[in-house]
C-alpha positions, 0 to 999 in steps of 0.5 A: 504521552500516553497511547489515544484510546480511541472509541468512534470511527466516524465514516464520511457520507457517501462512503461505505466501510468494508465491514459493518462490525470493525475498521481494519488498518494495517501497516507494513513500513520497509517493504523491500523493492529490488531496482529497475533493470534499466531506465523507465523499467517497473518494479513489481512487488508482492506484499503479503497480508493475512485475512484481509477483507474482500474490499480495502483500499492501499496506500503506498509511499514509495520512498523515492521519485515513483508512482505507484499502482496496486494490482491483484488483490486478494485476502492474503495480499496484493502487488505494488507495481513502482514506476519511475516518474521520469522515464529517464530514470531507474528505480533504485533498490530500497523500500516502500511503506504500506498502509492498508484501510477497510 
């Protein structure tokens, strides 16, 4: 199957694009994370991406039974914090996937 030739990006009502002249989509699969130090311990991983716009959204697939949040967003990256979903669990060393949309 040939690549998708995309010509139109639709913005839902009440949503604003980060930039008026382009849409930014980036993906980094397999970002390595260290293991949690103990049951319930969070793991913070810095993710670098160059030339991010002032405003963007980040989606994370943690790859294990964990919740996540993003902090420290700048135009050159952000931090992803993984928390074990259950306080009795310990995060495993592994990787997560990141998608940025603006």
